[in-house]
C-alpha positions in Angstrom: 25.2 -16.2 -84.7 22.4 -14.0 -86.0 20.1 -14.8 -83.1 22.8 -13.7 -80.6 23.2 -10.5 -82.3 19.6 -9.8 -82.5 19.3 -10.7 -78.8 22.2 -8.2 -78.0 20.8 -5.6 -80.0 17.5 -6.1 -78.4 18.8 -6.0 -74.8 20.9 -2.9 -75.9 17.7 -1.0 -77.1 16.0 -2.0 -74.0 19.0 -0.9 -71.7 19.1 2.6 -73.5 15.3 3.1 -73.2 15.5 2.4 -69.5 18.1 4.7 -68.9 16.5 7.4 -71.0 13.4 7.1 -69.1 15.1 7.2 -65.9 17.3 10.2 -66.2 15.7 12.1 -69.0 12.0 11.6 -68.8 11.3 11.1 -65.0 14.5 12.9 -64.1 15.5 10.6 -61.0 18.6 10.7 -59.0 21.9 9.4 -60.3 22.8 8.7 -56.5 19.7 6.4 -56.1 20.5 4.9 -59.6 24.2 3.9 -58.4 23.3 2.7 -55.0 20.6 0.5 -56.0 21.6 -0.8 -59.7 23.7 -3.9 -58.4 21.1 -4.8 -55.6 19.4 -7.3 -57.7 22.8 -9.4 -58.0 22.6 -10.4 -54.3 20.2 -12.8 -55.5 23.0 -15.1 -56.5 23.1 -16.0 -52.6 20.5 -18.2 -53.7 23.2 -20.6 -55.1 24.5 -21.2 -51.8 21.5 -23.7 -51.3 22.3 -25.3 -54.6 21.8 -24.9 -58.5 18.0 -25.1 -58.5 17.3 -23.1 -55.7 19.9 -20.8 -56.8 18.1 -20.5 -60.3 14.9 -20.2 -58.7 16.0 -17.0 -56.7 17.8 -15.5 -59.5 15.2 -15.8 -61.9 12.5 -14.5 -59.6 14.7 -11.0 -59.2 15.8 -11.0 -62.9 12.6 -11.5 -64.8 10.6 -8.9 -66.3 7.3 -9.6 -64.5 8.2 -7.6 -61.3 9.5 -4.2 -62.8 6.7 -4.3 -65.5 4.1 -4.7 -62.7 5.7 -1.9 -60.6 6.3 0.2 -63.4 2.6 0.0 -64.3 1.5 0.8 -60.7 3.7 3.5 -60.9 2.2 5.2 -64.0 -1.1 4.5 -62.7 -0.8 6.1 -59.5 1.8 8.6 -60.4 4.0 7.6 -57.7 7.8 7.7 -57.7 8.0 5.0 -55.0 7.2 2.5 -57.8 8.8 4.3 -61.1 12.1 4.7 -59.7 12.8 1.0 -58.5 11.0 -0.6 -61.6 13.4 1.6 -63.9 16.5 0.5 -62.0 15.4 -3.2 -61.9 14.6 -2.8 -65.8 18.2 -1.1 -66.3 20.1 -4.0 -64.2 18.1 -6.8 -66.3 18.9 -5.1 -69.6 22.5 -4.5 -68.6 22.7 -7.9 -67.4 21.1 -9.4 -70.7 23.3 -7.1 -72.9 26.5 -8.9 -71.3 25.0 -12.3 -71.8 23.7 -12.9 -68.5 20.0 -14.4 -69.1 17.7 -16.2 -66.8 19.1 -19.5 -65.5 18.3 -23.1 -66.0 18.4 -25.2 -62.8 21.6 -27.2 -63.8 24.4 -24.5 -63.8 24.8 -20.8 -63.2 26.3 -20.7 -66.8 23.4 -22.0 -68.5 20.9 -19.4 -69.4 18.3 -18.8 -71.8 20.4 -16.7 -74.2 22.5 -19.7 -75.1 
């Protein structure tokens, strides 16, 4: 019980930080944020090929490696082309984790690393 609470608090704090960076530090657009926030959920289409393929596609999009690399590139190059999508993806991932949707195991969509 305590671990679930700790993970939820961690996700909420990361979600808050990503939103703060997006809107208050970098002052990016609400319009782009709302348009692109749920695009990563299209990765669920991978489940049409089965649980194993679905988990692979979903986890590829919902792990922290891609937004971390993209955000770092954005900082190093001072390029919003990298910063904005990285922060939107961070926000999406942390929003999902706050709601209990973690990385998927290949046996079932409901079996996540947060359980």
